[in-house]
OpenMM code with the backbone's topology and positions (N, CA, C; nanometers):
from openmm import Vec3, app, unit

residues = "MET GLU LEU ASP GLY TYR ASP ILE ALA LEU LEU ALA ALA LEU GLN LYS ASP GLY ALA MET THR ASN ALA ALA LEU ALA GLY VAL VAL ASN LEU SER PRO SER GLN CYS SER ARG ARG ARG ALA ALA LEU GLU GLN SER GLY VAL ILE GLU GLY TYR CYS ALA ARG LEU SER ALA ALA GLN LEU GLY TYR GLY LEU ARG ALA VAL ILE ARG VAL ASN LEU SER SER HIS GLY PRO GLY LYS ASP SER ASP PHE SER ARG PHE VAL ALA ALA GLN PRO LEU ILE ARG SER ALA TYR SER VAL SER GLY ASP ALA ASP TYR VAL LEU ASP VAL ARG ALA ARG ASP LEU ASP ALA PHE ALA ASP PHE VAL HIS ARG HIS LEU LEU PRO HIS PRO GLN VAL ALA GLN VAL ARG SER GLU ILE VAL LEU LYS THR LEU LYS ASP GLU GLN GLY VAL PRO VAL ALA".split()
positions = [
    Vec3(-4.4519, -11.6396, 14.5242),
    Vec3(-4.5807, -11.6386, 14.5767),
    Vec3(-4.6116, -11.5111, 14.6531),
    Vec3(-4.8079, -11.6012, 14.5590),
    Vec3(-4.8859, -11.4562, 14.6424),
    Vec3(-4.8881, -11.4523, 14.7724),
    Vec3(-4.8829, -11.3320, 14.8605),
    Vec3(-4.9780, -11.2869, 14.9712),
    Vec3(-5.1525, -11.2381, 14.9811),
    Vec3(-5.1681, -11.3235, 15.0665),
    Vec3(-5.3063, -11.2423, 15.1738),
    Vec3(-5.2835, -11.2466, 15.2292),
    Vec3(-5.4212, -11.1396, 15.3046),
    Vec3(-5.4225, -11.1073, 15.4583),
    Vec3(-5.3705, -11.1348, 15.5036),
    Vec3(-5.3933, -11.2299, 15.4970),
    Vec3(-5.3523, -11.3484, 15.6200),
    Vec3(-5.1773, -11.3274, 15.6767),
    Vec3(-5.1535, -11.3974, 15.4674),
    Vec3(-4.9739, -11.3888, 15.5523),
    Vec3(-4.9418, -11.2713, 15.5382),
    Vec3(-5.0413, -11.1372, 15.4915),
    Vec3(-4.9309, -11.0060, 15.6110),
    Vec3(-4.9192, -10.9682, 15.6692),
    Vec3(-5.0514, -11.0428, 15.7619),
    Vec3(-5.0465, -11.0415, 15.8880),
    Vec3(-4.9585, -11.1496, 15.9381),
    Vec3(-4.9436, -11.2394, 15.9548),
    Vec3(-4.8686, -11.2767, 16.0097),
    Vec3(-4.7171, -11.2542, 15.9494),
    Vec3(-4.7073, -11.1848, 15.8245),
    Vec3(-4.5433, -11.1065, 15.8501),
    Vec3(-4.5332, -10.9824, 15.9220),
    Vec3(-4.6206, -10.9049, 15.9587),
    Vec3(-4.6234, -10.7923, 16.0775),
    Vec3(-4.5790, -10.8509, 16.1537),
    Vec3(-4.6884, -10.9889, 16.2360),
    Vec3(-4.5984, -10.9909, 16.3759),
    Vec3(-4.5228, -11.0370, 16.3653),
    Vec3(-4.5160, -11.1358, 16.2972),
    Vec3(-4.3518, -11.1812, 16.3188),
    Vec3(-4.2154, -11.1234, 16.2983),
    Vec3(-4.2481, -10.9635, 16.2507),
    Vec3(-4.0723, -10.9498, 16.1766),
    Vec3(-4.1181, -10.8365, 16.3220),
    Vec3(-4.2632, -10.8138, 16.4490),
    Vec3(-4.2219, -10.7735, 16.5871),
    Vec3(-4.2062, -10.8655, 16.6782),
    Vec3(-4.3010, -10.9781, 16.6257),
    Vec3(-4.1583, -11.0608, 16.7778),
    Vec3(-4.2353, -11.2014, 16.6846),
    Vec3(-4.0327, -11.2449, 16.6168),
    Vec3(-3.9827, -11.3836, 16.5619),
    Vec3(-4.0905, -11.4661, 16.6810),
    Vec3(-4.0398, -11.4586, 16.8175),
    Vec3(-4.0799, -11.5785, 16.8936),
    Vec3(-4.1994, -11.6162, 16.8930),
    Vec3(-4.2732, -11.5703, 16.8902),
    Vec3(-4.4138, -11.5910, 16.8351),
    Vec3(-4.4866, -11.7003, 16.8238),
    Vec3(-4.5580, -11.7839, 16.9345),
    Vec3(-4.5671, -11.9129, 16.8850),
    Vec3(-4.7000, -11.8983, 16.8215),
    Vec3(-4.7222, -12.0084, 16.7387),
    Vec3(-4.8275, -12.0016, 16.6944),
    Vec3(-4.9437, -11.9559, 16.7302),
    Vec3(-4.9908, -12.1015, 16.8373),
    Vec3(-5.0773, -12.0182, 16.9748),
    Vec3(-5.1160, -11.8506, 16.9744),
    Vec3(-5.0179, -11.7682, 16.9905),
    Vec3(-5.0382, -11.6351, 16.9865),
    Vec3(-5.0554, -11.5820, 16.8374),
    Vec3(-4.9778, -11.6071, 16.7532),
    Vec3(-5.0381, -11.5933, 16.6504),
    Vec3(-5.1730, -11.5634, 16.5649),
    Vec3(-5.2104, -11.6973, 16.6372),
    Vec3(-5.3349, -11.7490, 16.5809),
    Vec3(-5.4580, -11.6213, 16.6091),
    Vec3(-5.4294, -11.5457, 16.7647),
    Vec3(-5.5160, -11.4629, 16.8027),
    Vec3(-5.4458, -11.3554, 16.7814),
    Vec3(-5.3672, -11.3236, 16.6643),
    Vec3(-5.3310, -11.2216, 16.6007),
    Vec3(-5.4130, -11.1423, 16.4618),
    Vec3(-5.3535, -11.3311, 16.4335),
    Vec3(-5.4535, -11.2870, 16.2967),
    Vec3(-5.6038, -11.3577, 16.2283),
    Vec3(-5.6240, -11.3873, 16.3630),
    Vec3(-5.7632, -11.4751, 16.3285),
    Vec3(-5.7966, -11.5579, 16.2714),
    Vec3(-5.6578, -11.6582, 16.2774),
    Vec3(-5.6363, -11.8077, 16.2294),
    Vec3(-5.6091, -11.9137, 16.3480),
    Vec3(-5.6580, -11.9824, 16.2198),
    Vec3(-5.6068, -12.1551, 16.4194),
    Vec3(-5.4614, -12.1633, 16.4320),
    Vec3(-5.3959, -12.1992, 16.5333),
    Vec3(-5.2702, -12.2100, 16.5770),
    Vec3(-5.2320, -12.3248, 16.3956),
    Vec3(-5.3257, -12.4640, 16.4399),
    Vec3(-5.2453, -12.4688, 16.2671),
    Vec3(-5.2394, -12.4263, 16.1122),
    Vec3(-5.3629, -12.3087, 16.1559),
    Vec3(-5.3500, -12.2560, 16.0278),
    Vec3(-5.2074, -12.1770, 16.0221),
    Vec3(-5.1601, -12.1201, 16.1087),
    Vec3(-5.0668, -12.0208, 16.1587),
    Vec3(-4.9419, -12.0885, 16.1329),
    Vec3(-4.9530, -12.2577, 16.1654),
    Vec3(-4.8637, -12.3250, 16.1732),
    Vec3(-4.7693, -12.3588, 15.9969),
    Vec3(-4.8647, -12.3873, 15.9333),
    Vec3(-4.9120, -12.4552, 15.7733),
    Vec3(-4.8113, -12.2942, 15.7009),
    Vec3(-4.9142, -12.1905, 15.7249),
    Vec3(-4.8668, -12.0101, 15.6345),
    Vec3(-4.7789, -12.0227, 15.6863),
    Vec3(-4.6429, -12.0322, 15.8106),
    Vec3(-4.5465, -11.9700, 15.8754),
    Vec3(-4.4075, -12.1126, 15.7901),
    Vec3(-4.4866, -12.2140, 15.7930),
    Vec3(-4.3952, -12.3115, 15.7183),
    Vec3(-4.3994, -12.2969, 15.6209),
    Vec3(-4.4918, -12.2588, 15.4938),
    Vec3(-4.4807, -12.1985, 15.3776),
    Vec3(-4.3714, -12.0647, 15.2976),
    Vec3(-4.4221, -11.9322, 15.4278),
    Vec3(-4.3468, -11.8318, 15.3767),
    Vec3(-4.2371, -11.8643, 15.4127),
    Vec3(-4.1671, -11.9424, 15.5475),
    Vec3(-4.0136, -11.9836, 15.5795),
    Vec3(-4.0067, -12.0598, 15.4156),
    Vec3(-4.0247, -12.1930, 15.3506),
    Vec3(-3.9432, -12.2871, 15.2399),
    Vec3(-3.9862, -12.1956, 15.1224),
    Vec3(-4.0806, -12.0753, 15.1287),
    Vec3(-4.0438, -11.9911, 15.0128),
    Vec3(-3.9300, -11.9251, 14.9903),
    Vec3(-3.8631, -11.8915, 15.1497),
    Vec3(-3.7928, -11.7919, 15.1685),
    Vec3(-3.7950, -11.5995, 15.2125),
    Vec3(-3.9297, -11.5987, 15.2153),
    Vec3(-4.0493, -11.4981, 15.2059),
    Vec3(-3.9156, -11.4354, 15.3104),
    Vec3(-3.9992, -11.5521, 15.4584),
    Vec3(-3.9282, -11.5326, 15.5911),
    Vec3(-3.7724, -11.6355, 15.5665),
    Vec3(-3.6752, -11.5312, 15.6110),
    Vec3(-3.5484, -11.5936, 15.5648),
    Vec3(-3.4975, -11.5994, 15.6965),
    Vec3(-3.5153, -11.6136, 15.8089),
    Vec3(-3.4991, -11.6797, 15.9191),
    Vec3(-3.5153, -11.5977, 16.0829),
    Vec3(-3.4956, -11.6442, 16.1946),
    Vec3(-3.5152, -11.5606, 16.3005),
    Vec3(-3.4126, -11.5565, 16.4029),
    Vec3(-3.3939, -11.3998, 16.4537),
    Vec3(-3.2879, -11.3593, 16.5171),
    Vec3(-3.3715, -11.2442, 16.6297),
    Vec3(-3.3003, -11.2647, 16.7861),
    Vec3(-3.2710, -11.1250, 16.8506),
    Vec3(-3.2354, -11.0523, 16.8374),
    Vec3(-3.2889, -10.9491, 16.8642),
    Vec3(-3.2493, -10.7702, 16.8488),
    Vec3(-3.2138, -10.7584, 16.9771),
    Vec3(-3.0395, -10.7319, 17.0113),
    Vec3(-2.9645, -10.7394, 17.0649),
    Vec3(-2.9242, -10.5519, 17.1295),
    Vec3(-2.9664, -10.5355, 17.2383),
    Vec3(-2.8831, -10.4027, 17.3207),
    Vec3(-2.7272, -10.3690, 17.2957),
    Vec3(-2.7233, -10.2713, 17.1935),
    Vec3(-2.5543, -10.2992, 17.1110),
    Vec3(-2.5262, -10.1810, 17.2989),
    Vec3(-2.5930, -10.1162, 17.3907),
    Vec3(-2.5558, -10.0470, 17.4534),
    Vec3(-2.5330, -10.0665, 17.5390),
    Vec3(-2.6206, -10.1809, 17.6322),
    Vec3(-2.5516, -10.2734, 17.7553),
    Vec3(-2.5206, -10.3570, 17.7164),
    Vec3(-2.4567, -10.4407, 17.6066),
    Vec3(-2.3211, -10.4704, 17.5860),
    Vec3(-2.1948, -10.4120, 17.5389),
    Vec3(-2.2228, -10.2566, 17.5904),
    Vec3(-2.1001, -10.2150, 17.5563),
    Vec3(-2.0284, -10.1562, 17.5157),
    Vec3(-2.1373, -10.1788, 17.3821),
    Vec3(-2.1270, -10.1190, 17.2334),
    Vec3(-2.1631, -9.9130, 17.2148),
    Vec3(-2.1209, -9.8748, 17.2881),
    Vec3(-2.1976, -9.7235, 17.3023),
    Vec3(-2.1483, -9.6274, 17.1793),
    Vec3(-2.0989, -9.6805, 17.0833),
    Vec3(-2.0314, -9.5964, 16.9670),
    Vec3(-2.1220, -9.6604, 16.8432),
    Vec3(-2.2010, -9.5672, 16.7316),
    Vec3(-2.1812, -9.6105, 16.6412),
    Vec3(-2.1872, -9.5563, 16.5001),
    Vec3(-2.1305, -9.5811, 16.4099),
    Vec3(-2.0121, -9.4682, 16.3135),
    Vec3(-2.0752, -9.4913, 16.1479),
    Vec3(-2.1291, -9.4835, 16.1042),
    Vec3(-2.1034, -9.4394, 15.9263),
    Vec3(-1.9722, -9.4358, 15.8728),
    Vec3(-1.9535, -9.5619, 15.7816),
    Vec3(-1.8159, -9.5229, 15.7366),
    Vec3(-1.8339, -9.5231, 15.5676),
    Vec3(-1.7922, -9.4051, 15.5226),
    Vec3(-1.8092, -9.4015, 15.3408),
    Vec3(-1.6868, -9.4370, 15.2948),
    Vec3(-1.6280, -9.5447, 15.1848),
    Vec3(-1.5458, -9.6122, 15.1532),
    Vec3(-1.5370, -9.5902, 15.0607),
    Vec3(-1.3895, -9.4926, 14.9766),
    Vec3(-1.3322, -9.5556, 14.8265),
    Vec3(-1.2317, -9.6017, 14.8077),
    Vec3(-1.2530, -9.7127, 14.6707),
    Vec3(-1.1523, -9.7978, 14.7159),
    Vec3(-1.0820, -9.7236, 14.5992),
    Vec3(-0.9226, -9.7129, 14.5793),
    Vec3(-0.8336, -9.6966, 14.4861),
    Vec3(-0.8421, -9.7689, 14.3069),
    Vec3(-0.8720, -9.8700, 14.3304),
    Vec3(-0.8924, -9.9422, 14.2005),
    Vec3(-1.0214, -10.0017, 14.2159),
    Vec3(-1.0922, -10.0672, 14.0948),
    Vec3(-1.1806, -10.1334, 14.0777),
    Vec3(-1.1854, -10.3197, 14.0078),
    Vec3(-1.2161, -10.3911, 14.0139),
    Vec3(-1.2082, -10.5333, 13.9091),
    Vec3(-1.2875, -10.6283, 13.9998),
    Vec3(-1.2363, -10.7834, 13.8956),
    Vec3(-1.3420, -10.8874, 13.9913),
    Vec3(-1.3025, -10.8725, 14.1246),
    Vec3(-1.1546, -10.9299, 14.0767),
    Vec3(-1.0582, -11.0307, 14.2231),
    Vec3(-1.0141, -10.8897, 14.2751),
    Vec3(-1.0065, -10.7643, 14.3088),
    Vec3(-1.0135, -10.6483, 14.4370),
    Vec3(-1.1637, -10.6032, 14.4327),
    Vec3(-1.2807, -10.6083, 14.4269),
    Vec3(-1.3889, -10.5783, 14.5480),
    Vec3(-1.4259, -10.7109, 14.5999),
    Vec3(-1.3459, -10.8022, 14.5527),
    Vec3(-1.4470, -10.8899, 14.6434),
    Vec3(-1.2859, -10.9152, 14.6916),
    Vec3(-1.2119, -10.9248, 14.7163),
    Vec3(-1.0829, -10.9087, 14.8124),
    Vec3(-1.1531, -10.7989, 14.9081),
    Vec3(-1.2274, -10.6859, 14.9302),
    Vec3(-1.2717, -10.5963, 14.9990),
    Vec3(-1.3641, -10.6511, 15.0542),
    Vec3(-1.4538, -10.7270, 14.9767),
    Vec3(-1.6125, -10.7872, 15.0214),
    Vec3(-1.5640, -10.9221, 15.1931),
    Vec3(-1.4083, -10.9677, 15.1292),
    Vec3(-1.3686, -11.0771, 15.2502),
    Vec3(-1.3520, -10.9972, 15.3754),
    Vec3(-1.2564, -10.9165, 15.3437),
    Vec3(-1.2219, -10.8074, 15.4675),
    Vec3(-1.3305, -10.7777, 15.5098),
    Vec3(-1.4281, -10.6827, 15.4096),
    Vec3(-1.5706, -10.6189, 15.5659),
    Vec3(-1.5570, -10.7954, 15.5831),
    Vec3(-1.6545, -10.8923, 15.5676),
    Vec3(-1.6956, -11.0038, 15.6015),
    Vec3(-1.6626, -11.0382, 15.7022),
    Vec3(-1.5051, -11.0594, 15.7411),
    Vec3(-1.4516, -11.1189, 15.8554),
    Vec3(-1.4102, -10.9363, 15.9775),
    Vec3(-1.4710, -10.8877, 15.9698),
    Vec3(-1.3998, -10.7692, 16.0576),
    Vec3(-1.5872, -10.7964, 16.1476),
    Vec3(-1.5540, -10.8171, 16.2112),
    Vec3(-1.6923, -10.8187, 16.3425),
    Vec3(-1.7178, -10.7032, 16.4000),
    Vec3(-1.6829, -10.5641, 16.3434),
    Vec3(-1.7232, -10.4549, 16.4200),
    Vec3(-1.8028, -10.3650, 16.2847),
    Vec3(-1.7797, -10.4748, 16.1619),
    Vec3(-1.8527, -10.3987, 16.0403),
    Vec3(-1.9842, -10.4802, 16.0827),
    Vec3(-2.1475, -10.4106, 16.0886),
    Vec3(-2.2134, -10.4998, 16.1676),
    Vec3(-2.3784, -10.5302, 15.9722),
    Vec3(-2.2868, -10.4045, 15.8687),
    Vec3(-2.3872, -10.4115, 15.7961),
    Vec3(-2.3106, -10.3096, 15.6677),
    Vec3(-2.3025, -10.4071, 15.5605),
    Vec3(-2.2072, -10.2967, 15.4535),
    Vec3(-2.2886, -10.2616, 15.3372),
    Vec3(-2.2854, -10.1507, 15.2386),
    Vec3(-2.3156, -10.1455, 15.1158),
    Vec3(-2.2385, -10.0805, 14.9866),
    Vec3(-2.2783, -10.1434, 14.9133),
    Vec3(-2.2029, -10.1029, 14.7996),
    Vec3(-2.3416, -9.9844, 14.7410),
    Vec3(-2.2977, -9.9118, 14.7030),
    Vec3(-2.3323, -9.7782, 14.6902),
    Vec3(-2.3860, -9.6908, 14.5406),
    Vec3(-2.4524, -9.6329, 14.5092),
    Vec3(-2.4071, -9.5150, 14.4505),
    Vec3(-2.3867, -9.4013, 14.4354),
    Vec3(-2.3453, -9.2820, 14.4073),
    Vec3(-2.2270, -9.1880, 14.4948),
    Vec3(-2.1068, -9.1026, 14.4888),
    Vec3(-2.1228, -9.0903, 14.5658),
    Vec3(-1.9475, -9.0069, 14.6698),
    Vec3(-1.8466, -9.1557, 14.7197),
    Vec3(-1.9284, -9.2103, 14.7116),
    Vec3(-1.8408, -9.3288, 14.7879),
    Vec3(-1.8855, -9.5080, 14.6895),
    Vec3(-1.7713, -9.5780, 14.7136),
    Vec3(-1.7864, -9.7004, 14.6846),
    Vec3(-1.9121, -9.7773, 14.7703),
    Vec3(-1.8405, -9.7308, 14.9155),
    Vec3(-1.9138, -9.8992, 15.0103),
    Vec3(-1.9521, -9.7660, 15.1348),
    Vec3(-2.0410, -9.7852, 15.1755),
    Vec3(-2.1130, -9.7566, 15.3100),
    Vec3(-2.0921, -9.8623, 15.3934),
    Vec3(-2.0269, -9.8327, 15.5271),
    Vec3(-2.0061, -9.9579, 15.6414),
    Vec3(-2.0810, -9.8708, 15.7455),
    Vec3(-2.1826, -9.9754, 15.8451),
    Vec3(-2.2585, -9.9533, 15.9232),
    Vec3(-2.1166, -9.9838, 16.0319),
    Vec3(-2.0746, -9.9226, 16.1698),
    Vec3(-1.9879, -9.9901, 16.2670),
    Vec3(-2.0672, -9.9106, 16.3675),
    Vec3(-1.9887, -10.0857, 16.4529),
    Vec3(-2.0422, -10.0631, 16.6349),
    Vec3(-1.9225, -10.0683, 16.7148),
    Vec3(-1.8437, -10.0080, 16.7846),
    Vec3(-1.7148, -9.9985, 16.8827),
    Vec3(-1.7930, -9.9884, 17.0059),
    Vec3(-1.6964, -10.0155, 17.0754),
    Vec3(-1.7454, -10.0422, 17.2640),
    Vec3(-1.7217, -9.8855, 17.2734),
    Vec3(-1.5983, -9.7746, 17.2347),
    Vec3(-1.5703, -9.6174, 17.2727),
    Vec3(-1.5251, -9.5793, 17.1357),
    Vec3(-1.4920, -9.4497, 17.1626),
    Vec3(-1.4076, -9.4000, 17.0648),
    Vec3(-1.2539, -9.4262, 16.9897),
    Vec3(-1.2060, -9.4708, 17.1428),
    Vec3(-1.0548, -9.5263, 17.0812),
    Vec3(-1.0772, -9.6691, 16.9925),
    Vec3(-1.2247, -9.7527, 17.0588),
    Vec3(-1.1489, -9.8773, 16.9852),
    Vec3(-1.2457, -9.8339, 16.7968),
    Vec3(-1.2749, -9.7706, 16.7710),
    Vec3(-1.3343, -9.7017, 16.7240),
    Vec3(-1.2150, -9.6569, 16.6087),
    Vec3(-1.1300, -9.6034, 16.6485),
    Vec3(-1.0055, -9.5753, 16.5811),
    Vec3(-0.9054, -9.6780, 16.5247),
    Vec3(-0.9320, -9.7161, 16.7242),
    Vec3(-0.8070, -9.8356, 16.6756),
    Vec3(-0.8504, -9.9566, 16.5618),
    Vec3(-0.9625, -9.9629, 16.5202),
    Vec3(-1.0230, -10.0229, 16.3816),
    Vec3(-0.9952, -10.0100, 16.2203),
    Vec3(-1.0063, -9.8270, 16.2854),
    Vec3(-0.9743, -9.7284, 16.1460),
    Vec3(-0.8256, -9.7064, 16.1183),
    Vec3(-0.7999, -9.7073, 16.2055),
    Vec3(-0.5878, -9.7226, 16.1694),
    Vec3(-0.5792, -9.8066, 16.1727),
    Vec3(-0.5745, -9.8865, 16.2288),
    Vec3(-0.5299, -10.0454, 16.2095),
    Vec3(-0.5839, -10.1174, 16.1033),
    Vec3(-0.6850, -10.1363, 16.0920),
    Vec3(-0.7964, -10.2834, 15.9609),
    Vec3(-0.8002, -10.1894, 15.8344),
    Vec3(-0.8863, -10.1205, 15.8819),
    Vec3(-0.9390, -10.0122, 15.7648),
    Vec3(-0.8035, -9.9367, 15.6443),
    Vec3(-0.8050, -9.8575, 15.7577),
    Vec3(-0.6603, -9.7843, 15.6250),
    Vec3(-0.5701, -9.8642, 15.5865),
    Vec3(-0.5277, -9.9783, 15.6819),
    Vec3(-0.4471, -10.0052, 15.5952),
    Vec3(-0.4630, -10.1324, 15.4797),
    Vec3(-0.5852, -10.1207, 15.4675),
    Vec3(-0.6031, -10.2100, 15.3319),
    Vec3(-0.5689, -10.1700, 15.2091),
    Vec3(-0.4972, -10.2327, 15.1102),
    Vec3(-0.4733, -10.1879, 15.0252),
    Vec3(-0.5390, -10.1195, 14.8880),
    Vec3(-0.6680, -10.1995, 14.9542),
    Vec3(-0.7471, -10.0875, 14.8320),
    Vec3(-0.8341, -10.0040, 14.8165),
    Vec3(-0.8499, -9.9404, 14.9653),
    Vec3(-0.8790, -9.8523, 15.0951),
    Vec3(-0.7579, -9.7090, 15.0495),
    Vec3(-0.9232, -9.6350, 14.9434),
    Vec3(-0.7929, -9.4803, 14.9103),
    Vec3(-0.8564, -9.4032, 14.9936),
    Vec3(-0.9598, -9.3652, 15.0098),
    Vec3(-1.0484, -9.2489, 15.1053),
    Vec3(-1.1305, -9.2989, 15.1778),
    Vec3(-1.1342, -9.2632, 15.3293),
    Vec3(-1.2405, -9.3095, 15.4324),
    Vec3(-1.2994, -9.1589, 15.4674),
    Vec3(-1.4343, -9.1369, 15.4928),
    Vec3(-1.4654, -9.0707, 15.5621),
    Vec3(-1.5524, -9.1357, 15.7065),
    Vec3(-1.6319, -9.0559, 15.7919),
    Vec3(-1.6669, -9.1589, 15.8923),
    Vec3(-1.6934, -9.0434, 15.9653),
    Vec3(-1.8540, -9.0163, 16.0043),
    Vec3(-1.9512, -8.9650, 16.0731),
    Vec3(-2.0104, -9.0647, 16.2050),
    Vec3(-1.9493, -9.0140, 16.3341),
    Vec3(-2.0008, -9.0434, 16.4137),
    Vec3(-2.1310, -9.0484, 16.4588),
    Vec3(-2.2318, -9.1337, 16.4661),
    Vec3(-2.4322, -9.0991, 16.5097),
    Vec3(-2.3992, -9.0631, 16.6099),
    Vec3(-2.4593, -8.9328, 16.6785),
    Vec3(-2.4912, -8.8577, 16.8183),
    Vec3(-2.6363, -8.9243, 16.9055),
    Vec3(-2.6815, -8.9583, 16.7861),
    Vec3(-2.8477, -9.0049, 16.7927),
    Vec3(-2.9201, -9.0399, 16.7076),
    Vec3(-3.0226, -9.1518, 16.7686),
    Vec3(-3.0359, -9.2321, 16.6674),
    Vec3(-3.1925, -9.2192, 16.6633),
    Vec3(-3.2200, -9.1633, 16.5504),
    Vec3(-3.3923, -9.1406, 16.5452),
    Vec3(-3.4319, -9.2797, 16.5007),
    Vec3(-3.4482, -9.2939, 16.4323),
    Vec3(-3.4378, -9.4135, 16.3573),
    Vec3(-3.4431, -9.5527, 16.3188),
    Vec3(-3.4871, -9.6871, 16.4226),
    Vec3(-3.3647, -9.7752, 16.3853),
    Vec3(-3.4474, -9.8881, 16.3713),
    Vec3(-3.5479, -9.8830, 16.2495),
    Vec3(-3.6261, -10.0106, 16.2192),
    Vec3(-3.5879, -10.1435, 16.1481),
    Vec3(-3.5292, -10.2448, 16.1824),
    Vec3(-3.5277, -10.3299, 16.1256),
    Vec3(-3.6731, -10.3645, 15.9920),
    Vec3(-3.6465, -10.4614, 15.9244),
    Vec3(-3.6896, -10.5551, 15.8214),
    Vec3(-3.7482, -10.4609, 15.7430),
    Vec3(-3.9091, -10.5026, 15.6990),
    Vec3(-3.9173, -10.4257, 15.5673),
    Vec3(-4.0828, -10.3481, 15.5810),
    Vec3(-4.1074, -10.2920, 15.5287),
    Vec3(-4.2646, -10.1838, 15.5659),
    Vec3(-4.3577, -10.3485, 15.5338),
    Vec3(-4.4478, -10.3746, 15.5793),
    Vec3(-4.5437, -10.5011, 15.5393),
    Vec3(-4.6392, -10.4629, 15.5384),
    Vec3(-4.6830, -10.3919, 15.4484),
    Vec3(-4.8403, -10.3779, 15.4219),
    Vec3(-4.9714, -10.4435, 15.3849),
] * unit.nanometer
topology = app.Topology()
chain = topology.addChain("A")
for resn in residues:
    res = topology.addResidue(resn, chain)
    for name in ("N", "CA", "C"):
        topology.addAtom(name, app.Element.getBySymbol(name[0]), res)
């Protein structure tokens, strides 16, 4: 899909506030509400806009600990990697997971209520997984930037 300046402005505005009405968008992107509605629908239908969600405060909801975990698997193969993928998908404390290059096979972003809950997750769920060979964890001390979405220019 070819994006023009209006589409980019619309995407930037929606990425900041996905709950914006078409009337509010019209004021931001200098189009009529009906034009905004048509463009928004086209962007949704094309898959450029994948969906909408609310950003929740982890701290306000009692998830005060964030950790980054680097995982190495003991062996690789289609069945083994998909088994680990299913395990990751079933773990609610794992908020995002990436297969990466470098010294780890996977990097996990984990949210837990506190250090005890984090330790419980690592010792009772992650380490006992038959494919996990090594786990290295870093506790996030301070968040410098946590921006969602993609750069829209």
